[in-house]
matplotlib code that plots the C-alpha trace (Angstrom):
import matplotlib.pyplot as plt

x = [-6.7, -7.7, -5.2, -7.9, -9.7, -6.4, -5.6, -8.9, -8.6, -5.2, -6.5, -9.5, -7.4, -5.1, -7.9, -9.6, -6.3, -5.7, -9.3, -9.0, -5.7, -6.9, -8.6, -6.4, -3.1, -4.3, -5.5, -2.3, -0.2, -2.3, -1.7, 2.1, 2.1, -0.2, 0.6, 2.5, 3.9, 7.5, 8.7, 11.7, 13.7, 12.7, 13.7, 17.1, 17.5, 16.5, 19.1, 21.9, 20.9, 20.4, 16.7, 14.0, 11.2, 8.4, 9.7, 8.1, 9.9, 9.1, 8.7, 12.0, 13.8, 11.9, 13.2, 16.8, 16.6, 15.4, 18.1, 20.9, 19.9, 19.9, 23.3, 24.9, 23.3, 24.6, 28.1, 28.1, 26.8, 29.2, 32.1, 30.8, 30.7, 34.2, 35.7, 33.9, 37.0, 38.3, 35.1, 34.0, 31.8, 32.9, 33.1, 36.1, 34.1, 36.1, 35.5, 32.7, 33.8, 33.3, 30.5, 28.6, 29.0, 27.5, 24.6, 23.9, 24.2, 21.8, 19.5, 19.0, 18.9, 16.1, 14.0, 14.7, 16.8, 17.9, 20.7, 23.3, 25.0, 24.4, 23.9, 25.3, 28.5, 29.1, 28.0, 29.2, 26.9, 27.8, 27.2, 23.9, 22.8, 24.4, 24.4, 21.6, 19.0, 19.4, 18.6, 15.5, 14.2, 15.0, 14.2, 10.8, 10.3, 11.3, 8.5, 5.9, 7.4, 7.0, 3.4, 2.7, 4.0, 1.7, -1.3, -0.4, -0.4, -4.1, -5.0, -3.0, -4.0, -2.0, 1.3, 4.6, 5.3, 4.6, 6.1, 9.5, 11.3, 13.6, 10.6, 8.6, 11.5, 12.3, 8.7, 8.0, 11.1, 10.7, 6.9, 6.0, 8.8, 11.0, 8.2, 6.4, 9.7, 10.5, 7.1, 7.1, 10.8, 9.9, 6.9, 9.1, 11.7, 8.9, 7.7, 11.2, 13.1, 16.7, 18.3, 21.9, 25.5, 26.9, 29.4, 29.7, 29.2, 30.1, 27.6, 27.3, 24.1, 21.9, 23.4, 26.9, 27.9, 29.2, 27.5, 28.3, 25.5, 25.6, 23.7, 23.0, 20.5, 17.9, 14.5, 15.3, 16.1, 13.2, 10.7, 11.7, 12.4, 8.7, 7.1, 9.1, 8.4, 12.2, 12.7, 16.5, 17.1, 19.7, 20.1, 20.3, 17.1, 15.3, 11.9, 12.2, 15.0, 13.8, 15.8, 14.0, 10.6, 10.3, 6.6, 3.1, 2.4, 5.6, 4.8, 1.3, 2.8, 5.4, 2.7, 0.6, 3.6, 4.5, 0.9, -0.4, 1.2, 0.5, -3.1, -3.7, -2.2, -5.4, -7.1, -4.4, -5.0, -8.8, -8.3, -5.8, -7.9, -11.0, -13.0, -12.7, -14.7, -11.7, -9.5, -12.1, -12.2, -8.4, -8.2, -11.0, -9.0, -6.0, -8.0, -9.6, -6.3, -4.7, -7.5, -7.6, -3.9, -4.1, -6.8, -4.9, -1.6, -3.1, -5.3, -2.3, -0.1, -2.9, -4.3, -1.7, -1.7, 2.1, 4.2, 7.1, 8.8, 7.6, 3.8, 2.6, -0.9, -1.7, -0.1, 3.3, 5.6, 8.9, 10.7, 8.3, 8.8, 6.9, 6.0, 4.2, 2.7, 0.9, -1.6, 0.9, 3.6, 1.2, -0.2, 3.3, 4.4, 1.5, 1.8, 5.5, 5.4, 2.4, 4.4, 8.0, 9.1, 11.6, 11.1, 10.2, 9.3, 9.5, 11.4, 9.2, 11.4, 9.8, 6.2, 4.0, 4.0, 0.7, 1.8, 5.3, 3.9, 1.5, 4.3, 6.0, 2.7, 2.2, 5.5, 4.7, 1.5, 3.8, 3.3, 0.2, -2.0, -1.1, 2.5, 5.5, 5.3, 4.3, 5.3, 2.2, -0.1, 1.5, 1.7, -2.1, -2.9, -1.0, -3.1, -6.2, -5.3, -5.0, -8.4, -10.0, -8.4, -9.8, -13.2, -12.9, -12.1, -15.2, -17.5, -15.5, -14.6, -11.5, -10.9, -10.7, -9.5, -10.1, -10.9, -7.7, -7.8, -5.7, -4.2, -1.5, 1.3, -0.1, -0.8, 2.8, 4.1, 1.7, 2.6, 6.3, 5.9, 4.0, 6.5, 9.7, 9.6, 8.6, 11.4, 13.9, 12.5, 12.2, 15.5, 17.4, 15.9, 16.5, 20.2, 20.7, 19.2, 21.2, 24.6, 25.9, 27.9, 24.9, 22.6, 25.1, 24.0, 20.6, 20.5, 17.4, 16.8, 13.7, 10.8, 11.6, 15.1, 13.7, 11.2, 14.1, 15.8, 12.5, 11.7, 15.1, 14.7, 11.0, 12.1, 14.9, 13.1, 10.0, 12.1, 10.8, 14.0, 12.8, 14.5, 13.1, 16.4, 17.9, 20.0, 23.6, 23.5, 26.7, 28.6, 30.0, 27.4, 24.4, 25.5, 26.0, 22.9, 20.5, 21.9, 21.3, 17.8, 17.0, 18.2, 16.4, 13.3, 13.1, 14.2, 13.1, 9.4, 9.8, 10.9, 7.6, 5.6, 7.0, 6.7, 3.1, 2.6, 4.1, 1.9, -1.3, -0.5, -0.2, -3.8, -6.9, -9.4, -12.5, -16.0, -17.8, -20.4, -22.9, -20.3, -17.6, -16.7, -17.5, -14.2, -15.6, -18.2, -18.0, -18.1, -14.7, -13.3, -14.1, -12.8, -9.5, -9.1, -9.6, -7.2, -4.5, -4.9, -5.1, -2.1, 0.0, -1.3, -0.6, 2.9, 4.1, 2.0, 4.6, 7.3, 5.0, 4.0, 7.7, 8.1, 5.5, 2.6, 4.8, 6.0, 2.4, 1.3, 4.4, 3.4, -0.1, 1.3]
y = [-3.4, -2.7, -0.4, 1.9, 2.2, 2.9, 5.6, 7.3, 7.0, 8.8, 11.6, 12.0, 12.0, 14.6, 16.9, 16.6, 17.4, 20.4, 21.6, 21.3, 23.3, 26.1, 28.3, 27.9, 28.1, 30.9, 33.0, 32.3, 33.5, 36.6, 37.4, 36.9, 39.4, 42.0, 42.0, 44.9, 42.7, 41.5, 38.3, 38.6, 36.4, 38.7, 41.8, 40.2, 39.5, 43.0, 44.4, 42.2, 43.2, 46.9, 46.7, 49.0, 46.6, 49.2, 51.0, 50.5, 50.6, 52.0, 49.3, 50.3, 49.9, 46.6, 45.4, 46.4, 44.5, 41.4, 41.6, 42.5, 39.5, 37.2, 38.4, 37.9, 34.5, 33.4, 34.6, 32.9, 29.6, 29.6, 30.1, 27.3, 24.9, 25.9, 25.5, 22.3, 20.2, 22.4, 22.3, 20.1, 17.1, 17.2, 13.3, 13.6, 15.3, 17.4, 21.1, 21.6, 22.8, 26.5, 26.1, 23.6, 25.8, 28.7, 26.5, 25.1, 28.5, 30.0, 27.0, 27.0, 30.8, 31.1, 28.3, 26.2, 23.4, 22.0, 19.5, 18.6, 16.4, 13.4, 14.7, 11.6, 11.6, 15.4, 17.3, 16.9, 17.2, 20.8, 22.1, 20.2, 21.7, 25.2, 25.9, 24.2, 23.7, 27.4, 28.6, 26.2, 28.3, 31.9, 31.4, 30.1, 33.0, 35.4, 34.3, 34.8, 38.2, 39.4, 38.4, 40.1, 43.3, 42.9, 42.3, 45.5, 47.3, 46.4, 47.3, 50.5, 53.9, 57.0, 55.7, 54.5, 52.0, 48.2, 46.8, 45.8, 43.0, 42.2, 42.0, 39.8, 37.5, 37.1, 36.5, 33.9, 31.9, 32.2, 31.8, 29.6, 27.6, 26.7, 25.3, 23.5, 21.9, 20.8, 19.1, 17.3, 16.3, 14.4, 12.8, 11.8, 10.3, 8.3, 7.1, 5.8, 8.7, 8.6, 11.4, 10.9, 12.1, 8.9, 9.0, 6.4, 2.9, -0.3, -3.1, -6.7, -7.3, -10.4, -11.6, -11.3, -8.2, -5.0, -1.6, 1.8, 3.7, 7.4, 8.5, 12.0, 14.6, 13.7, 14.1, 17.7, 18.6, 16.6, 18.6, 22.1, 20.7, 20.0, 22.7, 25.5, 24.0, 23.6, 20.0, 19.5, 15.9, 14.7, 11.7, 11.7, 9.6, 12.3, 11.2, 7.9, 7.0, 4.9, 6.9, 10.1, 8.6, 5.0, 4.2, 5.2, 7.2, 9.4, 9.8, 11.3, 13.5, 14.9, 15.7, 17.4, 19.5, 20.7, 21.9, 23.1, 26.6, 27.5, 26.3, 28.2, 31.5, 32.5, 32.5, 34.8, 37.0, 37.2, 38.0, 40.8, 42.4, 42.1, 39.9, 36.1, 35.5, 36.8, 34.1, 31.4, 32.5, 32.2, 28.9, 27.5, 28.2, 26.6, 23.5, 23.2, 23.2, 20.8, 18.3, 18.4, 17.8, 14.9, 13.3, 13.7, 12.4, 9.5, 8.4, 8.6, 6.5, 3.9, 3.6, 4.7, 3.5, 4.1, 1.2, 2.2, -0.4, -0.7, -0.7, -3.3, -4.7, -2.1, 0.9, 2.4, 1.3, 2.1, 4.7, 4.3, 2.9, -0.4, 0.7, 3.7, 2.6, 4.6, 6.6, 7.9, 8.6, 10.6, 12.5, 13.4, 14.4, 16.7, 18.3, 18.9, 20.4, 22.6, 24.0, 25.3, 22.1, 19.9, 16.8, 13.7, 10.1, 8.8, 9.7, 11.9, 11.0, 7.5, 8.9, 8.5, 11.4, 12.6, 12.3, 13.7, 16.5, 17.5, 17.8, 20.2, 22.1, 22.4, 24.3, 26.4, 27.6, 29.6, 27.2, 29.0, 26.0, 26.4, 27.3, 27.9, 29.5, 33.0, 32.9, 30.9, 33.4, 36.5, 34.7, 34.0, 37.5, 38.9, 36.7, 37.8, 41.4, 40.4, 38.7, 41.8, 43.9, 41.6, 41.9, 45.7, 45.8, 43.8, 46.4, 49.5, 50.8, 51.2, 47.8, 47.7, 45.0, 45.2, 48.9, 49.8, 51.0, 49.0, 51.7, 51.5, 51.4, 48.5, 46.5, 47.1, 45.6, 42.6, 42.1, 42.2, 39.6, 37.2, 37.6, 37.1, 33.4, 32.3, 34.3, 32.6, 29.1, 29.4, 31.3, 28.8, 25.7, 27.2, 27.9, 24.4, 22.9, 25.2, 24.3, 20.9, 20.3, 20.8, 18.7, 15.9, 15.9, 14.5, 10.8, 10.4, 11.7, 13.1, 14.7, 13.0, 14.4, 17.9, 17.4, 16.7, 20.1, 21.9, 20.5, 21.5, 25.2, 25.2, 23.8, 26.3, 29.4, 28.6, 27.7, 24.2, 22.2, 18.8, 17.1, 15.0, 13.0, 11.7, 14.9, 15.4, 18.8, 18.7, 20.7, 24.2, 25.4, 23.9, 24.7, 28.3, 28.6, 27.0, 29.0, 32.2, 31.0, 30.4, 33.9, 35.7, 33.6, 34.3, 37.9, 39.8, 38.9, 40.0, 43.4, 43.8, 42.4, 44.9, 47.8, 46.8, 46.7, 50.3, 51.6, 50.1, 51.4, 55.0, 54.9, 56.1, 53.2, 53.7, 52.8, 49.7, 50.6, 48.6, 48.4, 46.9, 43.3, 40.9, 39.0, 36.5, 34.7, 31.5, 33.5, 35.1, 31.7, 30.5, 33.7, 33.5, 29.8, 30.5, 33.3, 31.2, 28.3, 30.6, 32.7, 29.6, 27.7, 30.5, 31.0, 27.5, 25.5, 25.5, 24.2, 21.6, 20.5, 19.7, 17.7, 15.7, 16.3, 15.0, 12.1, 11.2, 11.2, 9.2, 6.5, 6.2, 5.2]
z = [7.0, 3.4, 1.7, 0.3, 3.7, 5.5, 2.9, 3.3, 7.1, 7.3, 5.0, 7.3, 10.5, 9.0, 7.9, 11.3, 13.1, 10.9, 11.4, 15.2, 15.1, 12.8, 15.4, 18.5, 16.6, 14.4, 17.3, 19.2, 16.3, 16.1, 19.8, 19.2, 16.4, 18.0, 21.8, 23.3, 26.1, 26.0, 27.7, 29.9, 27.5, 24.7, 26.5, 27.1, 23.4, 22.5, 25.0, 23.6, 20.0, 20.7, 19.7, 20.9, 21.5, 21.2, 18.1, 14.7, 11.4, 8.0, 5.3, 3.8, 7.2, 7.8, 4.4, 5.1, 8.4, 6.6, 3.9, 6.4, 8.6, 5.6, 4.4, 7.8, 8.0, 4.6, 5.4, 8.8, 7.5, 4.6, 7.0, 9.2, 6.3, 5.0, 8.5, 9.5, 9.7, 12.5, 14.6, 17.4, 16.6, 13.0, 13.0, 10.7, 7.9, 5.5, 4.8, 2.3, -1.1, -1.9, -4.5, -2.3, 0.8, -1.1, -2.4, 1.1, 2.9, 0.3, 0.6, 4.4, 4.8, 2.1, 3.8, 0.7, 2.2, -1.2, -0.6, -3.2, -0.6, 1.6, 5.1, 6.9, 4.9, 4.6, 7.7, 11.3, 14.3, 15.2, 11.7, 11.6, 15.0, 15.2, 11.5, 9.6, 12.4, 13.6, 10.1, 10.1, 12.9, 11.7, 8.0, 8.9, 11.3, 8.6, 6.3, 9.1, 10.0, 6.4, 6.1, 9.5, 7.9, 4.9, 7.1, 9.1, 5.8, 5.5, 9.1, 9.5, 8.2, 7.1, 8.4, 6.9, 9.6, 9.4, 12.5, 13.8, 12.1, 15.0, 17.4, 15.1, 14.4, 18.1, 19.2, 16.5, 17.4, 21.2, 21.5, 18.6, 16.9, 19.9, 22.2, 19.3, 18.2, 21.7, 22.2, 18.8, 19.1, 22.2, 20.5, 17.6, 19.9, 21.7, 18.3, 17.2, 15.7, 17.0, 19.1, 20.1, 19.5, 18.1, 15.3, 12.5, 14.0, 12.1, 12.5, 11.2, 9.2, 9.4, 6.2, 7.7, 5.8, 7.4, 7.3, 8.6, 10.3, 11.4, 14.5, 15.5, 16.9, 14.4, 16.2, 17.2, 13.7, 12.2, 14.3, 13.1, 9.6, 9.3, 11.5, 9.7, 6.2, 5.8, 4.6, 4.9, 5.9, 8.4, 6.0, 2.2, 2.0, 4.0, 5.4, 3.7, 6.1, 9.0, 11.5, 10.4, 9.8, 11.1, 10.8, 9.6, 12.8, 12.5, 8.8, 9.5, 12.3, 9.9, 7.2, 9.9, 11.1, 7.6, 7.0, 10.4, 10.6, 7.0, 7.1, 10.4, 9.3, 7.4, 10.8, 12.0, 9.0, 9.6, 13.3, 12.6, 10.0, 12.2, 9.9, 10.3, 7.1, 5.1, 6.7, 5.9, 2.3, 1.9, 3.7, 1.5, -1.6, -0.1, 0.9, -2.5, -4.3, -1.8, -1.9, -5.7, -5.9, -3.4, -5.5, -8.8, -7.6, -5.7, -8.6, -11.0, -8.8, -8.1, -11.6, -14.0, -17.6, -17.8, -19.0, -16.7, -14.6, -11.0, -11.8, -9.4, -9.0, -6.4, -8.2, -8.9, -6.1, -7.7, -5.5, -2.6, 0.8, 1.4, 5.0, 3.6, 0.4, -2.4, -0.3, 2.3, -0.3, -2.5, 0.5, 1.6, -2.0, -2.4, 1.0, 0.6, -2.9, -2.0, 0.9, 0.8, 2.5, 0.7, 2.9, 0.9, 1.8, -1.8, -5.0, -7.1, -10.1, -10.1, -10.1, -13.1, -15.6, -14.2, -10.5, -11.1, -13.3, -10.6, -8.0, -10.4, -11.0, -7.2, -6.9, -9.9, -8.2, -6.0, -3.1, -1.8, -0.8, 2.0, 1.1, 3.4, 6.8, 6.0, 2.4, 1.5, 3.0, 1.5, -1.9, -2.0, -0.7, -3.7, -6.0, -4.1, -4.9, -8.6, -8.4, -6.9, -9.6, -12.3, -10.8, -10.6, -14.3, -15.1, -13.4, -14.3, -10.8, -8.8, -7.0, -3.2, -0.9, 2.9, 2.6, 0.7, -2.9, -5.4, -7.5, -10.2, -7.6, -5.7, -8.9, -10.2, -6.9, -7.3, -10.9, -10.3, -7.5, -9.7, -12.6, -10.5, -9.9, -13.4, -14.9, -12.6, -13.2, -17.0, -17.6, -15.3, -16.9, -20.4, -19.6, -18.2, -21.4, -23.7, -22.1, -23.3, -20.2, -18.0, -20.2, -19.6, -15.9, -16.8, -16.2, -18.4, -21.9, -23.6, -21.8, -18.5, -18.5, -19.1, -16.3, -13.9, -14.9, -14.7, -11.3, -10.0, -10.9, -9.9, -6.5, -6.1, -7.2, -5.2, -2.1, -1.9, -1.8, -2.8, -5.8, -8.7, -8.5, -11.7, -12.1, -11.1, -9.5, -7.4, -9.9, -9.8, -12.3, -10.7, -7.1, -8.2, -10.5, -8.1, -5.2, -7.1, -8.0, -4.3, -3.2, -6.0, -5.6, -1.9, -1.4, -4.5, -3.9, -0.3, -1.6, -3.5, -0.6, 1.9, -0.6, -1.1, 2.7, 3.0, 0.2, 1.7, 5.2, 4.0, 2.7, 4.4, 4.4, 2.2, 3.4, 2.1, -0.4, -2.6, -5.3, -3.1, -4.1, -1.2, -0.7, 1.9, -0.2, -2.2, -5.4, -4.5, -3.5, -7.0, -8.6, -6.7, -7.5, -11.2, -11.2, -9.6, -12.0, -15.1, -14.2, -13.6, -16.5, -19.0, -17.6, -17.4, -19.8, -22.7, -20.3, -18.8, -22.4, -23.1, -19.9, -18.0, -20.5, -23.4, -21.3, -20.4, -24.1, -25.0, -22.5, -24.1, -27.5]

ax = plt.figure().add_subplot(projection="3d")
ax.plot(x, y, z, "-o")
ax.set_aspect("equal")
plt.show()
């Protein structure tokens, strides 16, 4: 089959699969978040946890619940990693060092899944299953719970309550993530992904050499790794490893899984606010940005004018798996950097300046097209509020979104949300470049070396977790610095989102008038897309100019 035809075909199949999932999955998630009925399993969990299933929480109590759960999770996972050598199924692995334990605990609890270690040579099976995989479920559920609280802020009136975090968390895990992961783990096993409890086996290769291969419960972790936009791989090579991603079919399944919930959540949003057109407008913006990014990265990798090594007749194949090729690698790279999923099936460090720079830009957008589970939707809703505010300034009236006035308080929360991540990224990258010892960790000099550092902090602060490679990050400074970037980048924005939810919920909705901005029409889709690109461009352009843009211009000389 012609490579170009196969590439277009897999994009078409993916788009059709996502479109077919949009309505049923979005409606199902809306029922999960709005029903008053509790399953027997859920009632048991509430009883054990001392939770009143029918009680609502103020936004401040909801926030404290989120932060308390995150703190306990970090401490538990940190202890798990430090005590690994005393646990069952440790496979003889040593205890993880203190700085790496902190980095890994922060990474998996924040849905970042950044890995400064090789999974098959560092983590035993019990830590992988009961430590890392558990956080894959609950960290993903946390993001959906927070966006559910924000949506309730739009739908409720004259109240200070936005839901119950413990109920939301439980329902999302029990009714959505667990059953979906079970089904797709079975599909992945049938397609060739391994699932066993083997330790390290020595084999003799065809050439007569010896090789050590680590088995493990891979398929079960692979499913939730993608569905929850987590991204932490069982193996160091992540989804480029044949045990995690053996063929073109599993590759397409994994891309579908890491996109499907986030692309379906706008339908949930539209159903919960009682206007499906609002959800269609949001998903249209997401789809436009995603499609444009796929086109840009694919074109750069196929037709680059770069003089870098690895430029074959059919494109840049350095760092890419031969069984996937350019099209599938670019599609995976775009999808994983536009969500908070750190899974990779190729090394982004080997991409062209245009392709690699676009993966950095994708994360700098705030991962809102479609973004992480929950975090993508609340991120784009914050930007929608900014877009409505800008439109309101143009006509000289108080802006309104979904019947709620956007006053000074709401805009302060939105502004602080938007500023948080860029501050973390730029300050972190600046410190790394200012410290000689940390600059020494760059394996490349010049603009490409700076791009590696910029990518690392953009990945950490935006809770993506993928790595550009080419940077030695398993040091005390990087483990600590990137761990703090993950925590601040995850939870400080949640503070502003939940404060905004509480402020909106306290308002009495205002009626729609002739002066109300229609937020469901193509004009708003264009306005929101422009606001997203301008806000990011103005914030990050100087840093991008020093990295991928400079490298691209250098390659043209």
